[in-house]
SERO-4910 file (N, C-alpha, C, O; in steps of 0.05 Angstrom, whole numbers):
BEGIN
 pado doro    nc1    nc2    nc3   cac1   cac2   cac3    cc1    cc2    cc3    oc1    oc2    oc3
  Met    A     17    -23     -1      0      0      0     18     25      1     25     35    -21
  Gly    A     25     36     22     42     60     23     27     84     30      3     83     34
  Met    A     42    106     32     30    132     40     24    149     16     42    154      0
  Ala    A     -1    158     14     -8    175     -9    -18    202      3    -26    203     26
  Leu    A    -17    223    -13    -26    249     -5    -53    255    -18    -56    254    -42
  Ser    A    -72    260     -1    -99    268    -11   -103    297     -7    -95    308     14
  Leu    A   -114    310    -26   -120    340    -25   -149    345    -26   -163    332    -42
  Phe    A   -160    363    -10   -188    370     -9   -190    401     -9   -179    414      9
  Ala    A   -205    411    -29   -211    441    -29   -238    444    -14   -258    432    -22
  Val    A   -238    459      6   -262    463     23   -269    492     28   -251    509     28
  Asp    A   -294    497     33   -301    525     41   -289    530     67   -286    512     84
  Glu    A   -281    555     72   -267    563     96   -286    557    121   -277    549    143
  Ala    A   -312    562    117   -330    556    141   -331    527    149   -332    521    172
  Asn    A   -330    510    129   -329    482    135   -303    473    148   -303    456    166
  Leu    A   -280    485    139   -256    478    153   -256    488    181   -246    474    198
  Thr    A   -267    512    187   -269    523    214   -285    503    231   -278    499    254
  Asp    A   -307    492    221   -323    474    236   -308    449    242   -309    439    264
  Val    A   -294    439    222   -278    413    225   -256    417    248   -250    398    263
  Leu    A   -245    441    250   -225    447    269   -236    453    297   -221    454    317
  Ala    A   -263    457    299   -275    466    325   -272    446    349   -256    450    366
  Glu    A   -290    425    349   -291    407    371   -290    379    364   -308    370    349
  Pro    A   -270    364    373   -267    336    364   -286    316    379   -294    321    402
  Met    A   -294    295    366   -307    272    378   -300    248    361   -290    250    338
  Glu    A   -305    224    372   -297    200    359   -316    194    335   -341    196    337
  Val    A   -304    187    313   -319    178    289   -303    156    277   -278    159    275
  Pro    A   -314    134    268   -298    112    256   -285    123    230   -297    136    214
  Lys    A   -259    117    228   -244    127    204   -254    112    179   -251    123    157
  Arg    A   -265     88    182   -274     75    158   -298     89    146   -303     85    122
  Arg    A   -312    105    161   -333    122    150   -321    143    133   -333    152    113
  Leu    A   -297    152    140   -284    173    124   -268    161    101   -268    172     79
  Phe    A   -256    139    106   -239    126     86   -244     96     87   -236     83    106
  Gly    A   -258     86     67   -266     58     66   -243     39     67   -247     16     75
  Phe    A   -218     47     60   -196     28     60   -181     27     87   -160     15     89
  Leu    A   -192     41    108   -179     39    133   -199     29    155   -206     44    173
  Pro    A   -210      4    151   -230     -6    170   -218     -9    198   -195    -17    202
  Gly    A   -236     -3    217   -229     -8    245   -213     14    258   -209     13    282
  Lys    A   -204     34    243   -188     56    255   -208     77    265   -231     77    257
  Ser    A   -199     96    281   -216    117    288   -200    143    288   -175    144    291
  Ala    A   -215    166    286   -202    193    284   -219    210    302   -241    203    311
  Arg    A   -208    234    307   -222    254    322   -234    275    303   -220    285    285
  Val    A   -260    281    304   -273    300    287   -298    311    300   -311    296    314
  Asp    A   -304    336    295   -328    348    305   -349    343    284   -346    352    261
  Val    A   -371    327    290   -391    323    269   -417    337    277   -436    336    263
  Ser    A   -417    351    299   -441    364    309   -452    384    288   -476    386    284
  Lys    A   -434    399    275   -443    417    256   -436    409    226   -445    422    207
  Thr    A   -420    389    224   -408    383    198   -413    356    188   -398    347    170
  Asp    A   -432    342    198   -436    315    190   -441    312    160   -429    295    147
  Glu    A   -459    329    150   -464    327    121   -440    335    104   -435    324     83
  Phe    A   -426    356    114   -400    364     99   -380    341    100   -367    336     80
  Ile    A   -376    328    122   -356    308    124   -365    284    106   -348    273     92
  Asp    A   -390    276    107   -400    254     90   -395    262     61   -386    244     46
  Ser    A   -399    286     52   -396    292     23   -367    294     17   -359    286     -5
  Leu    A   -350    303     36   -322    307     31   -307    279     28   -289    276     11
  Phe    A   -314    261     44   -299    236     45   -312    213     30   -301    191     30
  Asp    A   -335    217     19   -348    197      3   -341    204    -26   -357    216    -41
  Phe    A   -317    196    -34   -308    205    -61   -295    183    -77   -287    163    -66
  Asp    A   -293    187   -102   -281    169   -120   -259    186   -135   -266    204   -150
  Leu    A   -234    179   -131   -213    194   -143   -213    193   -173   -200    210   -185
  Asp    A   -226    175   -185   -228    174   -214   -250    193   -225   -251    199   -249
  Ala    A   -266    204   -206   -287    223   -214   -274    249   -221   -251    253   -214
  Ser    A   -289    267   -235   -277    292   -243   -287    313   -223   -299    333   -232
  Asn    A   -282    309   -198   -289    330   -178   -264    346   -173   -245    336   -162
  Pro    A   -264    372   -181   -240    388   -178   -233    395   -149   -212    407   -144
  Asp    A   -251    388   -130   -246    394   -101   -231    372    -88   -224    374    -64
  Ile    A   -225    350   -102   -212    327    -91   -190    317   -110   -195    315   -134
  Asp    A   -166    311   -100   -146    300   -116   -127    284    -98   -129    284    -73
  Asp    A   -109    271   -110    -90    252    -96    -64    253   -111    -63    251   -135
  Leu    A    -42    257    -97    -15    255   -109     -3    229   -107     21    226   -112
  Asp    A    -19    210   -100     -8    182    -97     17    183    -78     16    196    -57
  Lys    A     38    169    -85     61    168    -68     83    188    -75    104    189    -63
  Ala    A     78    205    -95     98    224   -105    102    247    -86    121    262    -91
  Trp    A     86    250    -65     86    274    -48    113    281    -35    120    304    -34
  Asp    A    128    261    -26    151    268    -11    174    277    -30    189    295    -23
  Val    A    177    264    -53    197    274    -73    191    302    -82    208    319    -84
  Ile    A    164    306    -86    156    334    -95    162    353    -72    172    376    -76
  Arg    A    156    346    -48    161    365    -24    191    372    -23    198    395    -22
  Val    A    208    351    -24    237    357    -22    246    372    -46    262    390    -44
  Ala    A    237    366    -70    244    381    -95    237    411    -92    252    428   -101
  Leu    A    213    416    -80    205    444    -75    224    458    -56    231    482    -60
  Glu    A    231    444    -35    251    455    -17    278    461    -29    291    481    -23
  Ile    A    287    444    -47    312    448    -61    310    472    -79    328    488    -80
  Leu    A    287    475    -93    282    498   -111    281    524    -96    289    545   -106
  His    A    270    523    -71    269    547    -53    299    555    -45    307    577    -48
  Glu    A    313    534    -35    341    538    -27    358    550    -48    377    566    -43
  Glu    A    352    542    -74    367    552    -96    357    579   -107    368    589   -127
  Gly    A    336    589    -94    326    616   -102    307    614   -127    301    635   -138
  Val    A    298    591   -135    282    588   -159    252    596   -153    239    607   -170
  Val    A    244    588   -129    216    594   -121    215    608    -93    234    607    -78
  Ser    A    192    619    -87    189    632    -61    184    610    -39    179    587    -45
  Lys    A    185    619    -15    180    601      8    152    589      6    148    566     16
  Ala    A    132    603     -6    106    594     -8    104    566    -20     88    550    -12
  Ala    A    120    560    -40    120    535    -54    125    511    -36    115    489    -41
  Thr    A    141    516    -15    149    494      2    126    486     20    127    465     33
  Asn    A    104    503     20     81    496     37     59    480     20     38    473     31
  Ala    A     65    475     -4     45    462    -21     37    434    -12     14    426    -16
  Val    A     55    419      0     50    391      7     39    388     36     20    373     40
  Phe    A     52    402     55     43    399     83     25    421     93     14    419    115
  Gly    A     21    442     77      4    464     85     19    484    101     43    480    109
  Thr    A      6    507    108     19    528    124     11    524    153     23    538    170
  Arg    A     -6    507    159    -15    502    186    -20    472    190    -24    458    171
  Asn    A    -19    464    215    -23    435    222    -45    433    243    -46    448    263
  Ala    A    -63    413    239    -85    409    258    -81    380    269    -76    361    254
  Lys    A    -84    378    295    -83    353    309   -111    342    313   -129    356    322
  Gly    A   -116    317    306   -141    304    312   -164    313    294   -187    315    303
  Gly    A   -159    319    270   -179    327    251   -193    303    240   -190    281    250
  Pro    A   -210    307    220   -225    285    209   -209    260    201   -221    238    200
  Met    A   -183    263    194   -168    241    186   -144    236    205   -124    223    197
  Gly    A   -147    246    228   -124    248    245   -109    274    242   -122    294    237
  Asp    A    -84    274    244    -69    299    239    -69    306    209    -67    288    192
  Phe    A    -71    332    203    -70    340    175    -61    368    172    -62    384    191
  Gly    A    -52    375    148    -43    402    143    -65    417    128    -83    405    117
  Trp    A    -64    442    130    -84    459    116    -73    485    109    -54    495    120
  Val    A    -86    498     89    -80    523     79   -105    541     80   -124    533     66
  Pro    A   -106    562     93   -130    579     91   -133    591     63   -114    594     48
  Ser    A   -157    596     56   -163    607     28   -147    632     22   -139    637      0
  Ser    A   -142    649     43   -126    672     39    -96    668     32    -82    686     25
  Glu    A    -87    643     34    -59    637     29    -55    619      4    -32    613     -3
  Thr    A    -77    609     -8    -74    592    -30    -61    606    -54    -45    594    -69
  Gln    A    -68    632    -59    -59    645    -82    -28    647    -82    -16    644   -104
  Ala    A    -16    653    -60     14    654    -59     26    628    -67     46    627    -81
  Ile    A     15    606    -58     26    579    -64     21    573    -93     39    563   -107
  Ala    A     -3    578   -103     -9    574   -131      9    590   -149     19    579   -168
  Thr    A     14    614   -144     31    631   -161     59    620   -161     72    617   -181
  Ser    A     69    612   -137     95    602   -135     98    576   -151    118    572   -164
  Leu    A     78    558   -150     79    533   -164     80    539   -194     94    525   -209
  Glu    A     65    559   -204     63    565   -232     90    574   -243     95    571   -266
  Asp    A    107    585   -226    134    595   -234    153    572   -239    175    577   -249
  Ile    A    147    548   -234    167    525   -236    164    513   -263    143    503   -270
  Ser    A    186    513   -277    187    499   -303    191    468   -299    199    459   -278
  Val    A    185    454   -320    189    425   -319    219    419   -316    227    402   -300
  Glu    A    235    433   -331    264    430   -329    275    434   -301    291    419   -291
  Ala    A    266    456   -289    275    461   -261    266    440   -241    281    432   -223
  Leu    A    241    431   -245    230    410   -228    246    384   -231    254    372   -211
  Glu    A    251    376   -256    266    352   -261    294    354   -250    304    334   -239
  Thr    A    308    377   -253    334    381   -240    333    377   -211    351    364   -200
  Ala    A    313    389   -197    310    386   -169    304    357   -160    315    348   -140
  Ile    A    287    344   -176    281    316   -170    306    299   -171    309    281   -154
  Ala    A    324    303   -189    349    290   -192    367    294   -167    385    278   -161
  Lys    A    363    316   -153    380    322   -128    366    312   -102    379    314    -81
  Val    A    342    301   -103    330    292    -79    346    269    -67    353    250    -82
  Pro    A    351    270    -41    367    248    -29    352    221    -33    328    220    -34
  Asp    A    370    199    -35    359    172    -39    343    162    -16    326    144    -20
  Asp    A    346    172      9    330    163     31    302    176     32    287    169     50
  Thr    A    296    193     14    269    205     13    249    183      4    255    167    -14
  Tyr    A    225    183     15    204    165     10    199    163    -21    193    183    -34
  Leu    A    202    140    -33    198    135    -61    218    147    -80    213    149   -104
  Ala    A    240    156    -70    260    168    -88    271    149   -108    280    157   -130
  Gly    A    270    122   -102    281    101   -120    266    101   -146    277     92   -166
  Val    A    241    110   -146    225    109   -171    237    128   -193    231    125   -217
  Arg    A    255    147   -184    266    166   -204    280    150   -226    280    159   -249
  Asp    A    291    127   -221    305    111   -240    287    104   -264    297     99   -286
  Glu    A    260    104   -261    242     97   -281    233    121   -296    216    119   -314
  Gly    A    245    145   -291    239    169   -304    223    189   -287    211    181   -267
  His    A    223    214   -294    211    234   -277    182    239   -283    168    254   -269
  Asp    A    171    226   -303    142    231   -310    124    227   -288    105    242   -285
  Tyr    A    128    206   -271    111    201   -248    109    226   -230     87    234   -222
  Phe    A    132    238   -225    133    261   -207    123    286   -221    109    302   -209
  Thr    A    131    291   -246    123    315   -259     93    315   -266     80    336   -266
  Asp    A     82    291   -271     53    289   -275     38    295   -249     18    309   -249
  Asn    A     48    285   -227     34    290   -201     39    318   -193     21    330   -180
  Phe    A     62    331   -200     66    359   -194     45    376   -210     34    395   -200
  Asp    A     41    369   -235     21    384   -250     -6    381   -238    -21    401   -238
  Arg    A    -13    359   -227    -38    356   -213    -40    375   -188    -60    387   -183
  Leu    A    -18    375   -174    -17    393   -150    -20    423   -158    -35    437   -145
  Arg    A     -6    431   -179     -7    457   -190    -37    464   -198    -47    485   -191
  Lys    A    -49    446   -212    -77    449   -222    -96    451   -199   -116    466   -200
  Phe    A    -91    435   -178   -107    435   -155   -107    461   -139   -128    471   -130
  Tyr    A    -82    473   -136    -79    498   -123    -92    521   -140   -105    539   -129
  Arg    A    -90    519   -165   -102    539   -183   -132    537   -180   -145    558   -177
  His    A   -144    514   -179   -173    511   -175   -181    522   -147   -201    537   -145
  Ala    A   -167    516   -127   -174    525   -100   -173    556    -98   -191    568    -86
  Thr    A   -154    567   -110   -151    596   -112   -174    609   -127   -185    629   -117
  Ser    A   -180    598   -150   -202    610   -165   -229    607   -152   -247    623   -157
  Ser    A   -231    587   -136   -256    580   -121   -257    592    -93   -277    589    -79
  Ser    A   -235    606    -86   -232    618    -58   -237    598    -37   -251    603    -18
  Lys    A   -225    573    -40   -227    552    -20   -201    548     -5   -179    554    -14
  Ala    A   -204    538     19   -182    530     35   -175    501     25   -190    489     10
  Ile    A   -151    492     34   -142    465     26   -134    449     51   -119    458     68
  Met    A   -145    425     51   -137    404     72   -119    384     57   -125    376     35
  Leu    A    -96    376     70    -78    357     59    -73    336     80    -67    341    103
  Val    A    -77    311     71    -73    289     91    -58    266     77    -64    258     55
  Ile    A    -38    256     91    -23    233     83    -35    208     96    -37    207    121
  Cys    A    -43    189     81    -55    165     92    -45    141     78    -54    119     85
***
């Protein structure tokens, strides 16, 4: 299986409700592939929102939901390398883990970006060329999660990076916050 990064574009009000008051909810209700686990989440005001948010099919064409599969860590480290080299702003380094962290949210711990900060990240991601990304991917340390896949070519990572960029572009144009969870 492995760890994949899921992305959710949500209305700021819904995110605020999710962050409000935790209570036990079976994780299998949120993610069908994690039976028997539990997470902390406030469902008093957000039950309908949570049901709609986590009842998804990644093959569907819902622009509010995406998944970077297992490419997230190589992309994260590549963005940090590009920032250290002065290619992109600090905002780009927040694209994978978010600008804030929440403990005990709907999926356990998760990162998030308020809607007011998605534009800076989206703009920074748009500034990255395929060549710059591929050069940074080649510099990612071998002990980074899934770095060994680089030997098969960079398409896996560049394709997932394009999905990340498109997702931030959508969230920005929709004035939505972003929740990021590794599961």
